[in-house]
FIGUPA-838290 format. One line per field, with one value per atom (N, C-alpha, C): atom name; residue number from 1; y, z, x; residue in three letters. Coordinates in steps of 0.05 Angstrom, whole numbers, plus 32768, in hexadecimal, padded with zeros to 4 digits. Atoms other than C-alpha are relative to their C-alpha. Layout:
BEGIN
at <- c(CA/...) .
i <- c(NUM/...) .
v <- c(Y/...) .
w <- c(Z/...) .
u <- c(X/...) .
aa <- c(Ala/...) .
//
This chain:
BEGIN
at <- c(N/CA/C/N/CA/C/N/CA/C/N/CA/C/N/CA/C/N/CA/C/N/CA/C/N/CA/C/N/CA/C/N/CA/C/N/CA/C/N/CA/C/N/CA/C/N/CA/C/N/CA/C/N/CA/C/N/CA/C/N/CA/C/N/CA/C/N/CA/C/N/CA/C/N/CA/C/N/CA/C/N/CA/C/N/CA/C/N/CA/C/N/CA/C/N/CA/C/N/CA/C/N/CA/C/N/CA/C/N/CA/C/N/CA/C/N/CA/C/N/CA/C/N/CA/C/N/CA/C/N/CA/C/N/CA/C/N/CA/C/N/CA/C/N/CA/C/N/CA/C/N/CA/C/N/CA/C/N/CA/C/N/CA/C/N/CA/C/N/CA/C/N/CA/C/N/CA/C/N/CA/C/N/CA/C/N/CA/C/N/CA/C/N/CA/C/N/CA/C/N/CA/C/N/CA/C/N/CA/C/N/CA/C/N/CA/C/N/CA/C/N/CA/C/N/CA/C/N/CA/C/N/CA/C/N/CA/C/N/CA/C/N/CA/C/N/CA/C/N/CA/C/N/CA/C/N/CA/C/N/CA/C/N/CA/C/N/CA/C/N/CA/C/N/CA/C/N/CA/C/N/CA/C/N/CA/C/N/CA/C/N/CA/C/N/CA/C/N/CA/C/N/CA/C/N/CA/C/N/CA/C/N/CA/C/N/CA/C/N/CA/C/N/CA/C/N/CA/C/N/CA/C/N/CA/C/N/CA/C/N/CA/C/N/CA/C/N/CA/C/N/CA/C/N/CA/C/N/CA/C/N/CA/C/N/CA/C/N/CA/C/N/CA/C/N/CA/C/N/CA/C/N/CA/C/N/CA/C/N/CA/C/N/CA/C/N/CA/C/N/CA/C/N/CA/C/N/CA/C/N/CA/C) .
i <- c(1/1/1/2/2/2/3/3/3/4/4/4/5/5/5/6/6/6/7/7/7/8/8/8/9/9/9/10/10/10/11/11/11/12/12/12/13/13/13/14/14/14/15/15/15/16/16/16/17/17/17/18/18/18/19/19/19/20/20/20/21/21/21/22/22/22/23/23/23/24/24/24/25/25/25/26/26/26/27/27/27/28/28/28/29/29/29/30/30/30/31/31/31/32/32/32/33/33/33/34/34/34/35/35/35/36/36/36/37/37/37/38/38/38/39/39/39/40/40/40/41/41/41/42/42/42/43/43/43/44/44/44/45/45/45/46/46/46/47/47/47/48/48/48/49/49/49/50/50/50/51/51/51/52/52/52/53/53/53/54/54/54/55/55/55/56/56/56/57/57/57/58/58/58/59/59/59/60/60/60/61/61/61/62/62/62/63/63/63/64/64/64/65/65/65/66/66/66/67/67/67/68/68/68/69/69/69/70/70/70/71/71/71/72/72/72/73/73/73/74/74/74/75/75/75/76/76/76/77/77/77/78/78/78/79/79/79/80/80/80/81/81/81/82/82/82/83/83/83/84/84/84/85/85/85/86/86/86/87/87/87/88/88/88/89/89/89/90/90/90/91/91/91/92/92/92/93/93/93/94/94/94/95/95/95/96/96/96/97/97/97/98/98/98/99/99/99/100/100/100/101/101/101/102/102/102/103/103/103/104/104/104/105/105/105/106/106/106/107/107/107/108/108/108/109/109/109/110/110/110/111/111/111/112/112/112/113/113/113/114/114/114/115/115/115/116/116/116/117/117/117/118/118/118) .
v <- c(8013/7F0A/8010/7FEA/7F3B/8010/7FF8/7F63/7FF9/8008/7F39/7FF0/8005/7F22/8010/7FE7/7F61/8006/7FFF/7F6F/7FEB/8017/7F25/800E/7FF7/7F40/801C/7FE7/7F7E/8002/800A/7F61/7FED/8011/7F31/800E/7FEF/7F6A/8011/7FF3/7F92/7FEB/7FFE/7F58/7FED/8007/7F4A/8001/800B/7F38/8016/7FE9/7F7F/8003/8000/7F82/7FF4/8017/7F46/800C/7FEF/7F6A/800F/7FDF/7FA9/7FFB/8004/7F94/7FEE/8017/7F60/800E/7FF4/7F95/801A/7FE9/7FCE/7FF3/800C/7F90/7FF8/8001/7F84/8016/7FE5/7FD0/8001/7FFC/7FCB/7FF5/8018/7F94/800C/8003/7FA4/8024/7FE4/7FF2/7FF1/800C/7FC4/7FFF/8009/7FAC/8011/7FEB/7FF1/8013/7FE7/8014/8001/8005/802C/800F/7FF6/8048/8014/7FE4/8083/8003/7FEF/80A1/8015/7FE7/80E4/8006/7FEF/810D/8018/7FEB/814B/8014/7FF2/8189/801E/7FE6/81C6/7FFE/8006/819A/7FFB/7FF9/81AB/7FFF/8008/819D/7FF3/8017/8178/8009/7FEF/81B4/7FFA/7FFC/81AB/7FDF/8014/815F/7FF3/7FFC/8172/800C/7FF8/81A0/7FF0/8014/816E/7FE8/8020/8134/8014/7FFB/8157/801A/7FF9/817D/7FD9/8019/8138/7FFA/8009/8118/800C/7FF5/814B/7FF0/8016/8123/7FF8/8019/80FB/7FE3/801B/80B5/7FFC/800A/80B9/7FF1/8010/8085/800C/7FF4/809A/800A/7FEF/80CB/7FFF/7FF3/80CC/8013/7FEF/8102/8004/7FF8/810A/800D/7FEA/8149/7FED/8009/811B/7FF7/800C/80FC/800B/7FF3/8125/7FF5/800C/80F2/7FFE/8006/80E2/7FED/8012/80A7/7FFD/7FF9/80A2/7FED/8010/8066/800F/7FF9/807F/7FE7/8020/805B/8019/7FF3/807C/8003/7FF5/8078/8016/7FE5/80B4/801B/7FF0/80D5/8000/8005/80E2/800B/7FF0/80F6/8020/7FE4/8132/801B/7FF8/8143/800C/7FF9/8139/8010/7FF1/815B/801E/7FEA/8198/8011/7FFB/8194/800C/7FFB/819C/8015/7FE8/81CF/8015/7FEA/81F7/800D/7FFF/81EB/800F/7FF8/820B/7FEF/8017/81CD/7FEC/8002/81B4/7FD8/801A/8167/7FF9/7FFD/8148/7FE3/801D/8103/7FF7/800A/80D8/7FE3/801A/808B/7FED/8012/804F/7FE8/8011/8023/7FE1/8010/7FE4/8000/7FFB/7FDF/7FFA/800D/7FB2/8017/7FF3/7FE6/801B/7FEB/801F/7FF7/7FFD/7FFF/7FFF/7FFF/7FED/801A/7FE9/803D/800C/7FED/8051/7FF8) .
w <- c(8017/81FA/7FE1/8014/81C8/7FF7/7FF9/81D5/7FF4/8002/81C7/7FDF/8027/817C/7FED/800D/816C/7FF8/8000/817D/7FE6/800C/8157/7FD6/801E/8114/7FF1/800B/8115/7FFA/8013/810D/7FEC/8016/80DF/7FE6/8013/80B0/7FFF/8001/80BC/7FF2/800D/80A6/7FED/8016/8068/7FEA/8018/8024/7FE9/8018/8001/8000/7FFE/8020/7FF2/8010/8000/7FE1/8014/7FC3/7FF6/8010/7FB8/8002/7FFC/7FD4/7FE3/8011/7F96/7FF0/8013/7F65/7FFC/8007/7F76/7FF8/8008/7F70/7FDB/8018/7F31/7FE7/800C/7F17/8003/7FFD/7F34/7FEF/8011/7F07/7FE1/8016/7ECA/7FFC/8010/7EC8/7FFD/8009/7ECE/7FE9/801D/7E95/7FE8/8024/7E69/800A/7FF2/7E92/7FE4/8010/7E5E/800D/7FF7/7E6F/7FDE/8014/7E40/8014/7FFA/7E49/7FEC/8007/7E39/7FFF/8007/7E22/8006/7FF1/7E49/7FF9/800D/7E2E/8019/7FEC/7E69/8021/7FDA/7EB0/8005/7FF8/7ED3/801F/7FE7/7F19/800E/7FF2/7F4B/8008/8000/7F49/7FE9/8019/7EFF/7FFE/7FFC/7F10/8012/7FF0/7F40/7FF3/8012/7F10/7FF2/8020/7ED6/8015/7FEE/7F0C/8016/7FF3/7F31/7FE1/801B/7EE7/7FFB/8010/7EC2/8011/8001/7EFB/8013/7FF7/7F06/7FEE/801C/7EC5/8014/8004/7ECC/7FF2/8012/7EC2/7FFF/7FF0/7ED7/8013/7FEC/7EFF/8015/7FFB/7F0D/7FEE/8006/7F00/8007/7FEE/7F0D/7FE7/8017/7EDB/8010/7FF0/7EEB/7FED/800D/7ECF/7FF5/8015/7EC5/7FE3/8015/7E93/7FEF/8009/7E78/7FFE/800B/7E7C/8010/7FF4/7E9A/8004/8005/7E9F/8017/7FF6/7EA3/8001/8012/7EA8/8000/8004/7E9C/7FF6/8015/7E7F/7FEB/8025/7E37/8002/800D/7E3B/800F/7FF3/7E6E/7FFE/7FFF/7E6C/7FE6/8019/7E29/8000/8007/7E0B/7FF8/8005/7DF0/801D/7FE6/7E36/800F/7FF1/7E57/7FF7/8015/7E1D/8010/7FF2/7E34/801D/7FE0/7E7E/7FF7/8008/7E66/7FF4/800A/7E3C/800D/7FE9/7E6D/800C/7FE7/7EA8/7FEA/800D/7E73/7FF5/800B/7E57/7FDA/801A/7E13/7FF8/7FFA/7E02/7FDD/8019/7DCE/7FF7/8014/7DC0/801A/7FEA/7DE5/7FF3/800A/7DE4/8018/7FE9/7DF8/800E/7FF3/7E2B/800F/7FF1/7E51/8018/7FE3/7E93/801A/7FF6/7EA6/8001/8005/7E91/8013/7FF9/7EB3/8020/7FE1/7EFA/8002/8003/7EEF/8005/8001/7EEC/8017/7FE6/7F24/8018) .
u <- c(800B/7D33/800B/8001/7D24/8017/7FED/7D52/8021/7FEF/7D89/8000/8007/7D63/8008/8003/7D67/801E/7FE1/7DB6/8001/8004/7DB7/7FFD/7FFF/7D99/800C/7FF4/7DB7/8016/7FDF/7DFF/7FFF/8001/7DEA/8001/8001/7DCD/8013/7FDC/7E19/800E/7FF3/7E36/7FFB/8004/7E16/800A/7FE7/7E3B/800B/8003/7E31/8020/7FE1/7E7E/800E/7FED/7E9C/7FF7/800E/7E6E/801E/7FF6/7E89/8026/7FE7/7EDE/7FFD/7FFF/7ED0/8006/8001/7EBE/8010/7FEC/7EF1/8017/7FE2/7F2A/7FF9/8011/7EFF/8012/7FF5/7F05/8023/7FDF/7F4E/8018/7FFA/7F61/7FFF/8000/7F42/8011/7FE8/7F6A/8014/7FE3/7FAB/8004/7FFA/7F96/8003/8011/7F89/8013/7FDD/7FD0/800E/7FEE/7FFC/8012/7FEA/8043/8010/7FF8/8067/801B/7FED/80A8/8005/7FFE/80AA/801D/7FE2/80E9/7FFB/8002/80EF/8012/7FF2/8111/7FFD/8001/8129/8004/8000/8120/8026/7FE4/8160/8009/7FFE/8149/7FEB/8014/8126/7FE8/8016/80F8/7FEA/8011/80E5/7FFA/8009/80E1/7FE1/8017/80AD/7FE6/801B/8080/7FFB/800A/8084/7FE6/800B/806C/7FE6/8015/803C/7FE3/8016/801B/7FFC/8010/8011/7FF9/8010/7FF9/7FE8/8016/7FC6/7FE7/8017/7FA2/7FF7/8015/7F67/8001/7FF9/7F80/801B/7FE5/7FC5/8009/8001/7FD9/8019/7FDD/802A/8011/7FF3/8057/801E/7FDF/80A7/800E/7FE9/80D0/8024/7FF4/811C/8011/7FF3/814A/800A/7FDD/8183/8008/8004/8168/7FF6/8013/8137/7FEB/801B/80F7/7FF8/8010/80BC/7FF7/8008/809B/7FE2/8021/804E/7FF4/8014/8020/7FE4/8027/7FCC/7FFC/800A/7F99/7FEF/7FFB/7F97/7FDC/8013/7F45/7FF8/800F/7F43/8014/7FF4/7F82/8012/7FF6/7FB7/8014/7FE1/7FFD/7FFA/8001/7FE2/8009/8000/7FC6/801C/7FE4/800E/800C/7FE2/8035/7FEF/800D/8003/8007/7FFB/800D/8021/7FF0/8055/8008/7FFD/805C/7FF6/8007/8030/8017/7FE8/8066/801C/7FE7/80A1/8010/7FEA/80BD/7FF7/800D/80BE/8002/7FFA/80B2/8006/7FED/80E9/7FF2/800F/80BF/7FF5/8006/8094/7FFA/7FF9/8098/7FF1/8016/8069/801D/7FEC/8093/7FE8/800B/8080/7FF9/8007/805B/8018/7FEA/8098/8017/7FE0/80D4/7FED/8000/80AC/7FFD/7FFC/809E/801E/7FEA/80E7/801B/7FEC/80F8/7FF4/8007/80C9/800A) .
aa <- c(Met/Met/Met/Arg/Arg/Arg/Phe/Phe/Phe/Leu/Leu/Leu/Ile/Ile/Ile/Phe/Phe/Phe/Ile/Ile/Ile/Cys/Cys/Cys/Leu/Leu/Leu/Phe/Phe/Phe/Phe/Phe/Phe/Leu/Leu/Leu/Met/Met/Met/Gly/Gly/Gly/Cys/Cys/Cys/Asn/Asn/Asn/Ser/Ser/Ser/Thr/Thr/Thr/Val/Val/Val/Thr/Thr/Thr/Lys/Lys/Lys/Lys/Lys/Lys/Ser/Ser/Ser/Ser/Ser/Ser/Ala/Ala/Ala/Lys/Lys/Lys/Val/Val/Val/Ala/Ala/Ala/Thr/Thr/Thr/Glu/Glu/Glu/Val/Val/Val/Ser/Ser/Ser/Glu/Glu/Glu/Asn/Asn/Asn/Leu/Leu/Leu/Gln/Gln/Gln/Thr/Thr/Thr/Val/Val/Val/Ala/Ala/Ala/Val/Val/Val/Glu/Glu/Glu/Val/Val/Val/Ser/Ser/Ser/Ile/Ile/Ile/Lys/Lys/Lys/Gly/Gly/Gly/Met/Met/Met/Thr/Thr/Thr/Cys/Cys/Cys/Thr/Thr/Thr/Gly/Gly/Gly/Cys/Cys/Cys/Glu/Glu/Glu/Gln/Gln/Gln/Thr/Thr/Thr/Ile/Ile/Ile/Gln/Gln/Gln/Ser/Ser/Ser/Gly/Gly/Gly/Ile/Ile/Ile/Ser/Ser/Ser/Ser/Ser/Ser/Leu/Leu/Leu/Lys/Lys/Lys/Gly/Gly/Gly/Val/Val/Val/Lys/Lys/Lys/Gln/Gln/Gln/Val/Val/Val/Lys/Lys/Lys/Ala/Ala/Ala/Asn/Asn/Asn/Phe/Phe/Phe/Lys/Lys/Lys/Asn/Asn/Asn/Gly/Gly/Gly/Lys/Lys/Lys/Ala/Ala/Ala/Phe/Phe/Phe/Val/Val/Val/Glu/Glu/Glu/Phe/Phe/Phe/Leu/Leu/Leu/Pro/Pro/Pro/Asp/Asp/Asp/Val/Val/Val/Ala/Ala/Ala/Asp/Asp/Asp/Thr/Thr/Thr/Val/Val/Val/Gln/Gln/Gln/Met/Met/Met/Lys/Lys/Lys/Glu/Glu/Glu/Lys/Lys/Lys/Ile/Ile/Ile/Val/Val/Val/Ala/Ala/Ala/Ser/Ser/Ser/Gly/Gly/Gly/Tyr/Tyr/Tyr/Ser/Ser/Ser/Val/Val/Val/Ala/Ala/Ala/Ala/Ala/Ala/Ile/Ile/Ile/Lys/Lys/Lys/Ser/Ser/Ser/Ile/Ile/Ile/Ser/Ser/Ser/Leu/Leu/Leu/Asp/Asp/Asp/Ser/Ser/Ser/Leu/Leu/Leu/Arg/Arg/Arg/Ala/Ala/Ala/Lys/Lys/Lys/Leu/Leu/Leu) .
//
């Protein structure tokens, strides 16, 4: 009987509400991050192939705060979603230039426009 009580208490302790609180906190963090994200379109000179796209994407995505990147050599653009409190366009430009390309322009775009291009 004592063993059964011990197992029931152990089970109840494992099913406490801290899991729910952690999940709620995680969701709240994700929602606040989505509200703070910014999207930019980067015009890049020198991309000629899919390897160039991969180089740009891996360089920019290595920056902390970058959520997603999509480069396209055909139109010479990269589309980036990032957290402006963590990453900035100066860091992105430095990564692109360090990879051997040049940046012609960087302009802000809406998140809806970005997601349509990804």
